[in-house]
Jmol script that loads the backbone (N, CA, C; Angstrom):
load data "model"
ATOM      1  N   MET A   1     -67.675 105.419  60.502  1.00  0.00           N
ATOM      2  CA  MET A   1     -67.428 104.144  61.156  1.00  0.00           C
ATOM      3  C   MET A   1     -66.825 103.130  60.178  1.00  0.00           C
ATOM      4  N   ARG A   2     -67.359 103.137  58.939  1.00  0.00           N
ATOM      5  CA  ARG A   2     -66.832 102.199  57.944  1.00  0.00           C
ATOM      6  C   ARG A   2     -65.382 102.502  57.608  1.00  0.00           C
ATOM      7  N   LEU A   3     -64.989 103.768  57.710  1.00  0.00           N
ATOM      8  CA  LEU A   3     -63.606 104.123  57.416  1.00  0.00           C
ATOM      9  C   LEU A   3     -62.664 103.506  58.450  1.00  0.00           C
ATOM     10  N   ILE A   4     -63.062 103.516  59.705  1.00  0.00           N
ATOM     11  CA  ILE A   4     -62.250 102.893  60.754  1.00  0.00           C
ATOM     12  C   ILE A   4     -62.157 101.388  60.516  1.00  0.00           C
ATOM     13  N   VAL A   5     -63.282 100.786  60.141  1.00  0.00           N
ATOM     14  CA  VAL A   5     -63.287  99.348  59.850  1.00  0.00           C
ATOM     15  C   VAL A   5     -62.375  99.044  58.663  1.00  0.00           C
ATOM     16  N   SER A   6     -62.363  99.935  57.666  1.00  0.00           N
ATOM     17  CA  SER A   6     -61.527  99.671  56.492  1.00  0.00           C
ATOM     18  C   SER A   6     -60.040  99.713  56.821  1.00  0.00           C
ATOM     19  N   PHE A   7     -59.660 100.431  57.875  1.00  0.00           N
ATOM     20  CA  PHE A   7     -58.260 100.431  58.293  1.00  0.00           C
ATOM     21  C   PHE A   7     -57.921  99.214  59.143  1.00  0.00           C
ATOM     22  N   LEU A   8     -58.840  98.821  60.013  1.00  0.00           N
ATOM     23  CA  LEU A   8     -58.556  97.726  60.932  1.00  0.00           C
ATOM     24  C   LEU A   8     -58.832  96.351  60.329  1.00  0.00           C
ATOM     25  N   LEU A   9     -59.980  96.202  59.687  1.00  0.00           N
ATOM     26  CA  LEU A   9     -60.382  94.939  59.061  1.00  0.00           C
ATOM     27  C   LEU A   9     -60.858  95.226  57.633  1.00  0.00           C
ATOM     28  N   PRO A  10     -59.928  95.411  56.701  1.00  0.00           N
ATOM     29  CA  PRO A  10     -60.302  95.798  55.341  1.00  0.00           C
ATOM     30  C   PRO A  10     -61.313  94.862  54.682  1.00  0.00           C
ATOM     31  N   TRP A  11     -61.212  93.574  54.923  1.00  0.00           N
ATOM     32  CA  TRP A  11     -62.107  92.613  54.279  1.00  0.00           C
ATOM     33  C   TRP A  11     -63.549  92.820  54.723  1.00  0.00           C
ATOM     34  N   LEU A  12     -63.756  93.240  55.955  1.00  0.00           N
ATOM     35  CA  LEU A  12     -65.107  93.437  56.475  1.00  0.00           C
ATOM     36  C   LEU A  12     -65.817  94.597  55.781  1.00  0.00           C
ATOM     37  N   THR A  13     -65.062  95.567  55.324  1.00  0.00           N
ATOM     38  CA  THR A  13     -65.644  96.704  54.612  1.00  0.00           C
ATOM     39  C   THR A  13     -66.421  96.242  53.390  1.00  0.00           C
ATOM     40  N   PHE A  14     -65.871  95.290  52.664  1.00  0.00           N
ATOM     41  CA  PHE A  14     -66.525  94.813  51.447  1.00  0.00           C
ATOM     42  C   PHE A  14     -67.848  94.117  51.754  1.00  0.00           C
ATOM     43  N   PHE A  15     -67.908  93.441  52.879  1.00  0.00           N
ATOM     44  CA  PHE A  15     -69.161  92.795  53.256  1.00  0.00           C
ATOM     45  C   PHE A  15     -70.218  93.830  53.639  1.00  0.00           C
ATOM     46  N   THR A  16     -69.803  94.944  54.232  1.00  0.00           N
ATOM     47  CA  THR A  16     -70.769  95.966  54.637  1.00  0.00           C
ATOM     48  C   THR A  16     -71.306  96.764  53.459  1.00  0.00           C
ATOM     49  N   ILE A  17     -70.564  96.786  52.338  1.00  0.00           N
ATOM     50  CA  ILE A  17     -71.055  97.522  51.172  1.00  0.00           C
ATOM     51  C   ILE A  17     -71.645  96.593  50.115  1.00  0.00           C
ATOM     52  N   GLY A  18     -71.797  95.318  50.462  1.00  0.00           N
ATOM     53  CA  GLY A  18     -72.482  94.380  49.570  1.00  0.00           C
ATOM     54  C   GLY A  18     -71.608  93.768  48.493  1.00  0.00           C
ATOM     55  N   ARG A  19     -70.332  93.587  48.756  1.00  0.00           N
ATOM     56  CA  ARG A  19     -69.423  92.954  47.796  1.00  0.00           C
ATOM     57  C   ARG A  19     -68.692  91.795  48.469  1.00  0.00           C
ATOM     58  N   PRO A  20     -69.390  90.682  48.729  1.00  0.00           N
ATOM     59  CA  PRO A  20     -68.781  89.582  49.491  1.00  0.00           C
ATOM     60  C   PRO A  20     -67.629  88.873  48.781  1.00  0.00           C
ATOM     61  N   ILE A  21     -67.674  88.767  47.471  1.00  0.00           N
ATOM     62  CA  ILE A  21     -66.582  88.095  46.757  1.00  0.00           C
ATOM     63  C   ILE A  21     -65.302  88.906  46.889  1.00  0.00           C
ATOM     64  N   ALA A  22     -65.413  90.216  46.751  1.00  0.00           N
ATOM     65  CA  ALA A  22     -64.246  91.075  46.949  1.00  0.00           C
ATOM     66  C   ALA A  22     -63.762  90.984  48.397  1.00  0.00           C
ATOM     67  N   GLY A  23     -64.688  90.806  49.329  1.00  0.00           N
ATOM     68  CA  GLY A  23     -64.320  90.650  50.731  1.00  0.00           C
ATOM     69  C   GLY A  23     -63.484  89.408  50.976  1.00  0.00           C
ATOM     70  N   VAL A  24     -63.844  88.313  50.335  1.00  0.00           N
ATOM     71  CA  VAL A  24     -63.075  87.070  50.484  1.00  0.00           C
ATOM     72  C   VAL A  24     -61.688  87.232  49.864  1.00  0.00           C
ATOM     73  N   ILE A  25     -61.622  87.847  48.698  1.00  0.00           N
ATOM     74  CA  ILE A  25     -60.326  88.080  48.050  1.00  0.00           C
ATOM     75  C   ILE A  25     -59.459  88.988  48.921  1.00  0.00           C
ATOM     76  N   CYS A  26     -60.069  90.014  49.486  1.00  0.00           N
ATOM     77  CA  CYS A  26     -59.338  90.925  50.362  1.00  0.00           C
ATOM     78  C   CYS A  26     -58.850  90.207  51.618  1.00  0.00           C
ATOM     79  N   LEU A  27     -59.653  89.309  52.141  1.00  0.00           N
ATOM     80  CA  LEU A  27     -59.241  88.539  53.321  1.00  0.00           C
ATOM     81  C   LEU A  27     -58.026  87.677  53.006  1.00  0.00           C
ATOM     82  N   ILE A  28     -58.032  87.055  51.851  1.00  0.00           N
ATOM     83  CA  ILE A  28     -56.885  86.244  51.437  1.00  0.00           C
ATOM     84  C   ILE A  28     -55.645  87.127  51.290  1.00  0.00           C
ATOM     85  N   LEU A  29     -55.818  88.300  50.721  1.00  0.00           N
ATOM     86  CA  LEU A  29     -54.709  89.244  50.582  1.00  0.00           C
ATOM     87  C   LEU A  29     -54.221  89.725  51.943  1.00  0.00           C
ATOM     88  N   GLN A  30     -55.151  89.958  52.854  1.00  0.00           N
ATOM     89  CA  GLN A  30     -54.814  90.487  54.168  1.00  0.00           C
ATOM     90  C   GLN A  30     -54.099  89.464  55.046  1.00  0.00           C
ATOM     91  N   ILE A  31     -54.292  88.196  54.785  1.00  0.00           N
ATOM     92  CA  ILE A  31     -53.648  87.152  55.591  1.00  0.00           C
ATOM     93  C   ILE A  31     -52.124  87.289  55.540  1.00  0.00           C
ATOM     94  N   THR A  32     -51.602  87.690  54.389  1.00  0.00           N
ATOM     95  CA  THR A  32     -50.164  87.918  54.304  1.00  0.00           C
ATOM     96  C   THR A  32     -49.849  89.272  54.913  1.00  0.00           C
ATOM     97  N   LEU A  33     -48.748  89.371  55.593  1.00  0.00           N
ATOM     98  CA  LEU A  33     -48.372  90.626  56.244  1.00  0.00           C
ATOM     99  C   LEU A  33     -48.125  91.727  55.219  1.00  0.00           C
ATOM    100  N   ILE A  34     -47.521  91.368  54.106  1.00  0.00           N
ATOM    101  CA  ILE A  34     -47.240  92.345  53.055  1.00  0.00           C
ATOM    102  C   ILE A  34     -48.532  92.810  52.387  1.00  0.00           C
ATOM    103  N   GLY A  35     -49.520  91.943  52.319  1.00  0.00           N
ATOM    104  CA  GLY A  35     -50.780  92.275  51.664  1.00  0.00           C
ATOM    105  C   GLY A  35     -51.693  93.163  52.474  1.00  0.00           C
ATOM    106  N   TRP A  36     -51.377  93.409  53.737  1.00  0.00           N
ATOM    107  CA  TRP A  36     -52.245  94.216  54.597  1.00  0.00           C
ATOM    108  C   TRP A  36     -52.379  95.643  54.052  1.00  0.00           C
ATOM    109  N   ILE A  37     -51.278  96.241  53.643  1.00  0.00           N
ATOM    110  CA  ILE A  37     -51.313  97.624  53.146  1.00  0.00           C
ATOM    111  C   ILE A  37     -52.118  97.735  51.851  1.00  0.00           C
ATOM    112  N   PRO A  38     -51.878  96.885  50.838  1.00  0.00           N
ATOM    113  CA  PRO A  38     -52.728  96.966  49.643  1.00  0.00           C
ATOM    114  C   PRO A  38     -54.201  96.672  49.939  1.00  0.00           C
ATOM    115  N   ALA A  39     -54.474  95.768  50.867  1.00  0.00           N
ATOM    116  CA  ALA A  39     -55.860  95.459  51.218  1.00  0.00           C
ATOM    117  C   ALA A  39     -56.534  96.678  51.844  1.00  0.00           C
ATOM    118  N   THR A  40     -55.824  97.387  52.691  1.00  0.00           N
ATOM    119  CA  THR A  40     -56.368  98.590  53.312  1.00  0.00           C
ATOM    120  C   THR A  40     -56.617  99.676  52.282  1.00  0.00           C
ATOM    121  N   ILE A  41     -55.670  99.876  51.390  1.00  0.00           N
ATOM    122  CA  ILE A  41     -55.833 100.882  50.336  1.00  0.00           C
ATOM    123  C   ILE A  41     -57.021 100.533  49.458  1.00  0.00           C
ATOM    124  N   TRP A  42     -57.151  99.272  49.091  1.00  0.00           N
ATOM    125  CA  TRP A  42     -58.259  98.815  48.264  1.00  0.00           C
ATOM    126  C   TRP A  42     -59.590  99.034  48.970  1.00  0.00           C
ATOM    127  N   ALA A  43     -59.648  98.746  50.258  1.00  0.00           N
ATOM    128  CA  ALA A  43     -60.883  98.908  51.020  1.00  0.00           C
ATOM    129  C   ALA A  43     -61.281 100.377  51.130  1.00  0.00           C
ATOM    130  N   VAL A  44     -60.325 101.246  51.376  1.00  0.00           N
ATOM    131  CA  VAL A  44     -60.622 102.683  51.467  1.00  0.00           C
ATOM    132  C   VAL A  44     -61.093 103.209  50.112  1.00  0.00           C
ATOM    133  N   TYR A  45     -60.445 102.777  49.044  1.00  0.00           N
ATOM    134  CA  TYR A  45     -60.854 103.182  47.700  1.00  0.00           C
ATOM    135  C   TYR A  45     -62.271 102.687  47.381  1.00  0.00           C
ATOM    136  N   ALA A  46     -62.551 101.439  47.684  1.00  0.00           N
ATOM    137  CA  ALA A  46     -63.877 100.874  47.416  1.00  0.00           C
ATOM    138  C   ALA A  46     -64.941 101.587  48.234  1.00  0.00           C
ATOM    139  N   LEU A  47     -64.630 101.951  49.455  1.00  0.00           N
ATOM    140  CA  LEU A  47     -65.570 102.678  50.290  1.00  0.00           C
ATOM    141  C   LEU A  47     -65.856 104.049  49.708  1.00  0.00           C
ATOM    142  N   GLY A  48     -64.841 104.715  49.199  1.00  0.00           N
ATOM    143  CA  GLY A  48     -65.035 106.008  48.544  1.00  0.00           C
ATOM    144  C   GLY A  48     -65.916 105.888  47.309  1.00  0.00           C
ATOM    145  N   GLN A  49     -65.695 104.846  46.526  1.00  0.00           N
ATOM    146  CA  GLN A  49     -66.524 104.621  45.341  1.00  0.00           C
ATOM    147  C   GLN A  49     -67.967 104.322  45.726  1.00  0.00           C
ATOM    148  N   TYR A  50     -68.152 103.572  46.795  1.00  0.00           N
ATOM    149  CA  TYR A  50     -69.491 103.236  47.270  1.00  0.00           C
ATOM    150  C   TYR A  50     -70.240 104.504  47.677  1.00  0.00           C
ATOM    151  N   LYS A  51     -69.551 105.386  48.404  1.00  0.00           N
ATOM    152  CA  LYS A  51     -70.192 106.629  48.833  1.00  0.00           C
ATOM    153  C   LYS A  51     -70.530 107.505  47.637  1.00  0.00           C
ATOM    154  N   THR A  52     -69.650 107.547  46.634  1.00  0.00           N
ATOM    155  CA  THR A  52     -69.913 108.317  45.428  1.00  0.00           C
ATOM    156  C   THR A  52     -71.115 107.751  44.680  1.00  0.00           C
ATOM    157  N   ASP A  53     -71.194 106.434  44.569  1.00  0.00           N
ATOM    158  CA  ASP A  53     -72.333 105.798  43.910  1.00  0.00           C
ATOM    159  C   ASP A  53     -73.633 106.105  44.636  1.00  0.00           C
ATOM    160  N   GLN A  54     -73.599 106.122  45.961  1.00  0.00           N
ATOM    161  CA  GLN A  54     -74.795 106.435  46.745  1.00  0.00           C
ATOM    162  C   GLN A  54     -75.244 107.872  46.495  1.00  0.00           C
ATOM    163  N   LYS A  55     -74.299 108.805  46.410  1.00  0.00           N
ATOM    164  CA  LYS A  55     -74.633 110.209  46.160  1.00  0.00           C
ATOM    165  C   LYS A  55     -75.229 110.383  44.770  1.00  0.00           C
ATOM    166  N   ILE A  56     -74.668 109.711  43.779  1.00  0.00           N
ATOM    167  CA  ILE A  56     -75.190 109.794  42.413  1.00  0.00           C
ATOM    168  C   ILE A  56     -76.590 109.213  42.350  1.00  0.00           C
ATOM    169  N   GLU A  57     -76.791 108.070  42.989  1.00  0.00           N
ATOM    170  CA  GLU A  57     -78.114 107.438  42.996  1.00  0.00           C
ATOM    171  C   GLU A  57     -79.144 108.338  43.668  1.00  0.00           C
ATOM    172  N   LYS A  58     -78.763 108.964  44.748  1.00  0.00           N
ATOM    173  CA  LYS A  58     -79.666 109.876  45.449  1.00  0.00           C
ATOM    174  C   LYS A  58     -80.000 111.094  44.587  1.00  0.00           C
ATOM    175  N   ALA A  59     -78.992 111.644  43.903  1.00  0.00           N
ATOM    176  CA  ALA A  59     -79.226 112.794  43.055  1.00  0.00           C
ATOM    177  C   ALA A  59     -80.117 112.457  41.870  1.00  0.00           C
ATOM    178  N   LEU A  60     -79.922 111.296  41.270  1.00  0.00           N
ATOM    179  CA  LEU A  60     -80.757 110.895  40.153  1.00  0.00           C
ATOM    180  C   LEU A  60     -82.183 110.579  40.608  1.00  0.00           C
ATOM    181  N   GLY A  61     -82.310 110.051  41.803  1.00  0.00           N
ATOM    182  CA  GLY A  61     -83.621 109.763  42.337  1.00  0.00           C
ATOM    183  C   GLY A  61     -84.419 111.038  42.607  1.00  0.00           C
ATOM    184  N   GLN A  62     -83.767 112.080  43.086  1.00  0.00           N
ATOM    185  CA  GLN A  62     -84.433 113.349  43.334  1.00  0.00           C
ATOM    186  C   GLN A  62     -84.759 114.042  42.030  1.00  0.00           C
ATOM    187  N   ARG A  63     -83.932 113.869  41.036  1.00  0.00           N
ATOM    188  CA  ARG A  63     -84.118 114.519  39.741  1.00  0.00           C
ATOM    189  C   ARG A  63     -85.340 113.968  39.011  1.00  0.00           C
ATOM    190  N   SER A  64     -85.530 112.655  39.079  1.00  0.00           N
ATOM    191  CA  SER A  64     -86.640 112.032  38.351  1.00  0.00           C
ATOM    192  C   SER A  64     -87.975 112.218  39.054  1.00  0.00           C
ATOM    193  N   SER A  65     -87.960 112.623  40.297  1.00  0.00           N
ATOM    194  CA  SER A  65     -89.211 112.790  41.047  1.00  0.00           C
ATOM    195  C   SER A  65     -89.926 114.061  40.677  1.00  0.00           C
TER     196      SER A  65
END
end "model"
wireframe off; spacefill off
backbone 0.3
color backbone group
């Protein structure tokens, strides 16, 4: 679901993953028509990093238990 949001409303993706400052910057970038594509790419990349961080955190949490 977040992937669809990152294509349609890239700035909202940052708010859902807990990065509001990046969300505001992305919104400013998205306001320009030319900035829409970089904002979308940035949001998809950030979402991928967020998912990777979650997997690492989960793996380390299981390891220490």
